[in-house]
C-alpha positions in Angstrom: -0.1 -0.1 0.0 1.3 3.4 -0.9 1.5 5.6 2.0 2.1 9.5 2.1 5.3 10.9 4.1 3.8 13.4 6.5 5.1 16.9 6.4 7.0 17.7 9.8 5.7 21.1 10.1 5.3 22.1 13.7 6.6 18.9 14.9 9.7 19.5 17.3 12.2 17.1 15.9 16.0 16.8 16.6 18.1 18.4 14.0 20.5 16.0 12.1 23.9 16.3 13.5 26.8 17.9 11.8 29.3 16.2 9.7 32.5 15.2 11.2 35.7 16.0 9.3 37.0 13.2 7.3 40.0 11.4 8.8 42.5 13.4 6.7 40.8 16.8 7.4 41.6 19.2 10.3 39.3 19.2 13.2 36.5 21.8 13.0 34.6 23.7 15.5 31.0 22.6 15.8 29.6 25.9 14.8 31.5 25.8 11.6 29.1 23.4 9.9 25.5 23.4 9.4 23.7 20.1 10.0 24.7 18.0 7.0 23.3 14.5 6.7 20.8 12.4 5.1 18.8 10.3 7.6 17.9 6.9 6.1 14.5 7.4 4.7 13.7 3.7 4.2 16.0 1.0 6.0 14.8 -2.3 7.1 12.9 -2.3 10.4 13.0 -5.3 12.7 10.9 -6.4 15.5 14.0 -6.8 17.6 14.8 -3.0 17.8 17.8 -2.8 19.8 16.9 0.6 21.5 13.6 1.5 22.8 13.9 4.1 25.6 10.6 5.0 27.2 11.6 8.4 28.8 13.9 9.8 31.5 12.9 7.1 33.8 14.4 4.6 31.5 17.9 5.5 33.0 16.8 4.4 36.4 18.9 1.5 37.5 20.8 1.4 34.2 24.5 0.7 34.7 27.1 2.5 32.4 28.1 -0.9 31.2 24.6 -1.8 30.2 24.3 1.6 28.6 27.3 1.0 26.5 26.1 -2.4 25.7 22.7 -1.0 24.4 24.6 1.4 22.1 26.9 -1.3 20.7 24.1 -3.6 20.1 22.4 -1.1 18.0 25.5 -0.1 16.1 26.3 -3.7 15.3 22.7 -4.3 14.2 22.3 -1.3 11.8 25.8 -0.7 10.4 26.3 -1.1 6.8 29.7 -2.3 7.6 28.5 -5.4 9.0 31.7 -7.6 8.6 33.5 -5.2 11.0 30.6 -4.1 13.2 29.7 -7.6 14.1 33.0 -8.9 14.8 33.8 -9.9 18.4 37.2 -8.0 18.3 35.4 -4.8 17.3 33.1 -5.1 20.3 35.7 -6.4 22.8 38.2 -3.5 21.6 35.7 -0.7 22.6 34.2 -2.4 25.7 37.7 -2.4 27.1 38.0 1.3 26.2 34.7 2.0 28.0 35.5 -0.1 31.0 36.7 2.9 33.3 33.7 5.1 32.3 31.5 6.0 35.3 28.9 8.2 33.6 26.9 7.8 30.3 28.6 11.0 29.1 32.0 9.3 29.6 31.1 6.7 26.9 30.4 9.2 24.1 33.9 9.5 23.1 34.3 5.8 23.0 31.1 5.3 20.9 32.4 8.1 18.5 35.8 6.2 17.9 33.8 2.9 17.4 31.6 4.7 14.8 34.6 6.5 13.1 36.2 3.1 12.5 33.2 1.9 10.7 32.6 4.9 8.3 33.0 8.6 8.0 29.3 9.4 8.4 28.1 7.8 11.6 28.3 10.0 14.7 27.0 10.7 18.2 25.2 13.7 19.5 24.9 14.5 23.2 21.7 15.6 24.7 22.7 19.3 24.6 23.6 19.2 20.9 20.2 18.4 19.7 18.5 21.6 18.6 15.1 21.7 17.2 14.6 21.8 13.4 14.0 25.4 12.4 13.5 27.2 9.1 16.5 29.3 7.7 16.6 32.8 9.2 15.7 35.5 6.9 19.1 37.2 7.1 20.7 33.8 5.6 19.9 33.8 1.9 22.6 31.5 1.5 20.3 28.8 3.2 17.5 29.4 0.9 16.7 28.6 -2.7 17.8 31.2 -5.1 17.3 31.4 -8.8 18.2 33.6 -11.9 19.0 33.4 -15.7 22.8 32.8 -15.7 22.4 34.0 -19.4 19.5 34.8 -21.5 19.4 31.0 -22.4 20.5 29.2 -19.2 18.5 28.9 -16.1 20.5 28.8 -12.7 19.0 27.5 -9.4 20.8 27.3 -6.2 19.9 24.5 -3.9 21.4 24.6 -0.4 20.9 21.9 2.2 17.6 21.7 4.2 16.7 20.8 7.7 13.7 23.2 8.1 10.2 22.6 9.5 8.3 22.6 6.2 9.4 20.0 3.6 6.5 21.0 1.4 7.6 24.6 1.6 11.0 23.8 0.5 9.7 21.9 -2.5 7.3 24.6 -3.4 9.9 27.3 -3.3 12.1 25.3 -5.5 9.4 24.5 -8.2 8.3 28.0 -8.1 11.6 29.3 -8.8 12.1 26.8 -11.8 8.7 27.7 -13.2 9.6 31.4 -13.2 12.9 30.6 -15.0 11.2 28.3 -17.5 9.0 31.2 -18.6 12.3 32.6 -20.1 12.6 29.7 -22.5 16.0 28.3 -21.3 17.8 25.7 -23.4 19.7 24.3 -20.3 19.8 24.3 -16.6 22.5 24.8 -13.9 21.8 23.1 -10.6 24.2 24.5 -8.0 24.8 22.0 -5.0 28.2 23.4 -3.8 26.3 24.4 -0.4 24.1 21.5 -0.2 25.3 19.6 3.0 22.2 17.5 3.0 19.3 17.2 5.4 15.8 16.0 4.6 16.3 13.5 1.9 12.7 13.3 0.5 12.3 17.2 0.3 15.6 17.8 -1.5 15.1 14.8 -3.9 11.4 16.0 -4.9 12.7 19.6 -5.1 14.7 19.1 -8.5 12.8 15.8 -9.6 11.4 17.4 -12.9 15.1 18.0 -13.9 16.6 14.6 -13.3 13.4 12.6 -14.2 12.0 14.5 -17.2 10.0 11.4 -18.3 8.0 11.7 -15.1 8.2 8.0 -14.3 11.8 7.2 -14.0 13.7 5.1 -11.5 16.5 7.5 -10.5 18.6 5.5 -7.9 18.5 3.3 -5.0 19.9 2.6 -1.6 21.7 -0.8 -0.7 21.7 -2.1 2.9 23.6 -4.8 4.6 22.6 -8.1 3.2 22.2 -6.8 -0.3 18.7 -5.4 0.5 18.0 -2.8 -2.1 15.1 -0.1 -2.4 14.7 1.9 -5.3 14.0 5.7 -5.9 11.4 7.0 -8.2 10.1 10.5 -9.3 6.7 10.2 -10.9 4.2 12.6 -12.5 0.6 11.4 -11.5 -2.6 11.6 -13.6 -4.1 13.7 -11.0 -1.7 16.7 -11.7 0.4 16.1 -8.6 4.0 14.5 -8.6 5.6 12.3 -6.1 9.1 11.1 -4.9 8.7 7.5 -4.1 10.8 4.9 -2.5 10.0 1.2 -2.8 11.2 -2.4 -2.3 9.5 -5.5 -3.6 6.9 -5.5 -0.8 6.0 -1.9 0.3 6.5 1.7 -0.9 6.1 5.3 0.5 6.0 8.7 -1.2 6.2 12.4 -0.6 3.5 14.1 -2.8 4.3 17.4 -4.6 0.9 19.2 -4.7 1.7 22.0 -7.2 4.6 20.7 -9.2 6.5 22.5 -12.0 6.7 20.5 -15.3 9.1 21.8 -17.8 8.0 23.2 -21.1 10.9 21.3 -22.6 11.6 18.2 -20.8 15.0 16.5 -20.9 17.2 19.6 -21.4 20.8 19.4 -20.5 21.9 20.0 -16.9 25.0 21.1 -15.3 25.5 20.0 -11.8 28.0 22.0 -9.6 29.4 20.5 -6.5 32.5 21.0 -4.4 34.1 20.5 -0.8 36.5 23.2 0.2 38.3 24.1 3.4 39.7 27.8 3.8 42.9 29.1 5.6 40.9 29.1 8.9 40.1 25.3 8.5 36.4 26.0 7.8 34.4 24.5 5.2 33.2 27.4 2.9 31.1 25.1 0.7 30.3 21.4 0.8 28.2 18.9 -1.1 27.4 16.0 1.2 25.0 13.2 2.0 21.3 14.1 0.6 23.3 16.6 -1.7 25.2 13.8 -3.0 22.0 11.8 -3.5 20.9 14.5 -6.0 24.2 14.3 -7.8 23.8 10.6 -8.3 20.2 10.9 -9.4 21.3 12.9 -12.5 23.7 10.1 -13.5 22.2 8.2 -16.4 19.4 10.6 -16.9 19.1 13.7 -19.1 22.4 15.0 -20.7 24.4 15.9 -17.6 27.9 17.1 -16.8 29.4 18.0 -13.4 31.6 20.9 -12.5 33.5 22.1 -9.6 35.4 19.9 -7.1 34.9 16.5 -5.4 31.9 16.0 -3.1 32.4 15.3 0.7 32.1 11.4 0.4 29.3 10.4 2.4 26.5 9.4 -0.1 24.8 7.2 2.5 21.9 6.9 4.6 21.9 6.8 8.5 19.8 5.1 10.9 19.3 7.3 14.1 18.3 6.0 17.5 18.1 7.6 20.8 19.8 6.4 24.0 17.9 6.4 27.3 19.6 9.7 28.4 18.3 11.3 25.1 21.8 11.2 23.4 21.5 10.4 19.7 23.5 7.9 17.7 23.5 8.0 13.9 24.7 4.8 12.2 25.3 4.6 8.5 23.1 1.8 7.3 23.0 2.1 3.5 25.0 3.3 0.4 23.3 5.4 -2.3 23.4 4.1 -5.8 22.8 5.8 -9.1 20.3 4.5 -11.6 23.0 2.1 -13.0 24.0 0.6 -9.8 27.1 2.7 -9.2 27.9 3.7 -5.6 30.7 5.9 -4.4 30.5 4.2 -1.0 32.5 6.3 1.5 34.5 8.1 -1.3 33.9 11.6 -2.8 32.1 12.0 -6.3 34.6 13.3 -8.6 33.3 16.1 -11.1 33.5 15.5 -14.9 35.2 19.0 -15.1 37.5 19.8 -12.1 37.4 23.5 -11.1 38.0 23.4 -7.2 37.7 26.6 -5.4 37.6 27.5 -1.6 35.6 30.6 -2.4 32.0 30.9 -1.1 29.7 30.5 -4.2 27.9 33.9 -5.0 24.6 32.8 -6.3 23.8 36.3 -7.4 26.8 36.4 -10.0 28.6 34.1 -12.3 31.8 32.7 -11.3 34.5 30.5 -13.0 32.5 27.3 -12.3 29.1 28.7 -13.6 30.9 30.1 -16.6 32.4 26.8 -17.5 28.9 25.1 -17.1 27.4 27.9 -19.3 29.9 27.2 -22.0 29.1 23.5 -22.0 25.3 24.0 -21.9 25.3 26.6 -24.8 27.3 24.0 -27.0 24.7 21.3 -26.5 22.3 20.6 -29.3 19.3 21.9 -27.2 21.0 25.3 -27.3 22.5 25.2 -30.7 19.6 23.7 -32.7 21.6 20.8 -33.9 20.1 17.3 -33.9 21.4 15.3 -31.0 23.2 12.1 -31.7 22.1 8.8 -30.5 24.6 8.7 -27.7 23.3 12.0 -26.3 19.7 10.9 -26.4 20.2 7.6 -24.9 19.8 6.5 -21.3 21.9 3.6 -20.1 19.6 0.6 -19.1 19.1 0.4 -15.4 20.8 -2.2 -13.5 19.1 -1.2 -10.3 16.0 -3.1 -11.2 17.9 -6.3 -11.5 19.0 -6.1 -7.9 17.3 -8.1 -5.3 14.6 -5.8 -3.7 12.7 -8.4 -1.5 13.2 -7.2 2.1 14.8 -9.8 4.5 12.6 -12.0 6.6 11.1 -10.2 9.4 11.9 -6.6 7.9 9.7 -4.3 6.1 9.8 -0.7 4.6 8.8 1.8 7.3 7.1 4.0 4.7 8.2 7.3 6.4 10.7 10.0 5.9 13.3 10.1 8.8 11.4 12.3 11.1 11.7 10.8 14.5 9.7 11.2 17.8 11.0 13.3 20.7 13.7 11.5 22.7 11.4 10.5 25.5 9.1 8.6 23.0 11.7 6.1 22.1 12.5 4.7 18.5 9.2 5.2 16.8 8.4 7.0 13.6 5.9 9.8 13.4 
């Protein structure tokens, strides 16, 4: 049964935690990064849920050793890196490091070290570092969708990360921006993801769906979990005038409906995707494409004529399963890797651009820079802009291998059918 994903407006949910620097990067202050993640939108659920805290009283009588054991049970259960996570050596190593802890808080660094050994995306958030999800402040235009005509023939849309209160609001603002640009008759598009550090996966994917799935019923990617369990991503135009971003496995599906979608006048125009990850002289990230931002990058691969420009992405094209500990600390475990529609996944590695133009400068969405200029030059040389007839190679879309992957959920598991909007810490691990 197809189920709608509820909009989290007015629901006080924890904000996804900030990305930790990759192992080779300098340590950054927490305030230097916005929340950058992609909470796993689907992942297999099991009746043996390792963590089900029932509120503040759930810490009563709980020893530090048992607290740490609960966390390790969940990490071992959910991690995509199951070969390491489920080994006895892995658990024993960190149990020994946590043996001297006398408070729950003293186990956080040990848990973080364990997660870091597994992958670069998993993390721990203390109860004090779980701010509520809020919309972008009005004085931060860099956190809001921006659009303009980069040239009289090329439309430009700036799509930053998103962890705001209204997913439908972000989708509507992006579709409205694209609709306004489409009135100018562009022959190509630029999607700027250089400051898209992730956030709510469904909202970000639905925002630019008409560009990466111009046919309106395309399979555009997937996620693979431990045990080779795969779910597919779709963006669909529906007969009732709405669109939907849909995720599905062989047994179940869920969707986020776009009530007033933009549909391009000229579907399938070429798209230049801009992405980058850069650190400035102060060791602060000035622009970063990560997590759900990387899922958008993957969705364009194998779709309309597409070329990417800029620098490598951050390298966390993965979904995370969050769970709350009895003291309200939050642990996010990488439970899946993202795939493009042909089955490619970068795993824990950055996605390299087709045209490398790395820069540590903060992108100016109000004016063209060297990366935008390179994208414009490529777009204006494409048949859609020159009027030439496209050759067969530029028209073709590679056959999807995603559909040939096993998509039946493992025994005892099912697709939750909800976006990653979780209840307050005192409600335990249950979906809204």
